[in-house]
C-alpha positions, 0 to 999 in steps of 0.5 A, spaced: 625 840 280 628 834 281 632 829 276 628 823 275 633 818 274 637 820 281 632 823 285 637 829 286 635 836 287 637 840 280 640 845 285 645 840 288 647 838 281 649 845 279 652 846 286 656 839 284 658 841 277 660 848 280 665 845 285 668 841 280 669 846 275 672 850 281 677 845 283 679 844 276 680 852 275 673 854 273 675 860 269 680 857 265 676 850 264 670 854 261 672 855 253 671 861 249 666 860 244 669 859 237 670 864 232 664 864 227 666 861 220 661 861 214 664 854 212 663 850 219 657 847 217 658 845 210 665 842 212 662 838 217 657 836 213 662 834 207 666 830 212 662 827 217 655 827 214 652 820 211 647 824 208 653 827 203 656 820 202 649 817 200 648 823 196 654 823 192 654 815 191 647 815 189 649 820 184 654 816 181 650 810 181 645 815 177 651 816 172 652 809 171 645 808 168 645 814 164 652 812 161 648 805 159 643 810 156 648 814 152 652 808 149 646 806 146 644 812 143 649 815 138 646 822 138 647 823 145 652 828 147 654 832 154 657 838 150 651 841 146 654 847 142 661 844 144 661 837 140 665 836 134 661 835 128 660 828 126 661 826 133 656 820 133 662 816 130 667 818 135 670 814 141 666 815 147 669 819 153 666 822 160 669 828 163 669 829 170 672 835 174 677 833 180 676 838 186 669 836 190 667 831 184 673 826 184 677 828 189 675 830 197 679 836 199 675 837 206 682 837 209 684 843 206 677 846 208 677 844 215 684 847 216 681 854 213 675 853 218 679 851 224 685 856 223 681 862 221 685 863 214 681 864 208 683 861 201 689 863 198 693 860 192 699 859 196 696 855 202 692 851 196 698 849 192 702 847 199 696 842 200 695 840 193 703 838 194 701 834 200 698 829 195 693 827 201 686 829 198 681 823 199 676 820 194 669 822 193 664 817 195 662 813 188 667 816 184 672 811 183 667 805 182 663 809 177 670 811 173 672 803 173 665 802 171 666 807 165 672 804 163 669 797 163 665 799 158 671 802 153 669 809 155 675 814 156 676 818 162 678 825 162 679 830 168 678 837 167 680 841 173 682 848 174 688 846 178 694 850 175 699 847 171 704 847 177 700 843 181 699 837 175 705 833 178 702 832 185 695 832 182 697 826 178 700 822 183 695 823 188 690 820 183 694 814 182 695 813 189 687 813 190 687 808 184 684 813 179 686 811 172 691 816 169 694 816 162 702 814 163 703 821 159 698 825 164 694 827 157 687 825 160 688 830 166 687 837 163 689 843 168 689 850 167 695 853 164 697 847 161 697 850 154 696 857 152 689 857 150 687 854 157 690 859 162 683 862 164 679 858 169 673 858 163 673 850 161 670 851 154 676 850 151 678 844 154 671 841 154 672 842 146 679 839 146 676 833 149 670 833 144 674 834 138 676 827 139 671 823 143 663 823 143 662 826 150 657 822 154 657 825 161 660 831 164 660 831 172 662 836 176 660 840 183 660 847 180 656 851 174 662 853 171 664 845 170 658 845 165 658 852 162 662 858 162 656 862 164 657 861 171 659 868 173 653 872 173 648 875 179 644 869 182 638 871 178 642 870 172 645 864 174 638 861 175 636 863 168 642 859 166 640 853 170 633 853 167 636 854 160 639 847 161 634 844 165 633 838 160 641 836 161 641 836 169 641 829 171 642 826 164 648 828 160 650 833 166 651 830 173 652 835 179 655 833 185 653 837 191 658 842 194 656 847 200 663 849 202 665 853 196 663 855 189 661 860 184 654 860 187 658 864 193 661 869 189 655 871 186 652 873 192 657 879 193 659 880 186 665 876 186 669 881 190 673 877 194 677 883 197 671 884 201 671 883 209 668 876 211 663 881 215 661 885 208 660 878 205 656 875 210 652 881 210 651 881 203 649 873 203 644 875 209 641 880 204 639 876 199 636 870 203 628 870 202 626 870 210 619 868 213 617 874 217 616 871 223 610 870 228 605 875 228 
């Protein structure tokens, strides 16, 4: 076989390549395969794929359309069962999660992939304190649009209270609106009743004073506390609230982490990477392959 462009025998090309490798120290020049990491493709997609950017931006453009619909309908609420009675006459607001909804933390995810480290509270807090999270495409434009309509902004995040100061500084550096007293940033542990990761108490706190038009997040737990079940139980929750998706509830795609992953192995994060990977594989519906 010949290389059709240069008319050089393929064997000659191989020999030339081997010679070059030998001259450079062939054994050291051939890099070892990187260790497998379940987060590589998801993190690469989040950082480098225009498909992610277009998806997030498009969802925030949809949110603008839904916001206008909500403003025109006083019965519209994104907090079914959690909204205060008489909400129809309350000032309006939107609730947004922070991580992977407003703030892009793919730098931390990339560090875990390249270093081989898993998530830990210690390294996560260290990352938060660098105040280097980026902006999820479309989020700032949507928030400014909502503000232009007189709609209040509330961020409901499971970042911890010890991370709130750095979080607020990071948000401000990116141009996101934050109240002078930080009262529109509701983090875990900020109040006694907010110690747990379940967000219902914080959503209800916003709903007590505002008609919540939209809830925007990247994880099932951003919308309902029914997020820690088995994959089948979570599917039932999704179906129960199907009328909300894309209307009052806007879900931003996040393939890097979330309760969807923990559901695959019963939220037993102490299992080894291999054990967790096997349990994910066991839950895949696979084609049998060619006969």
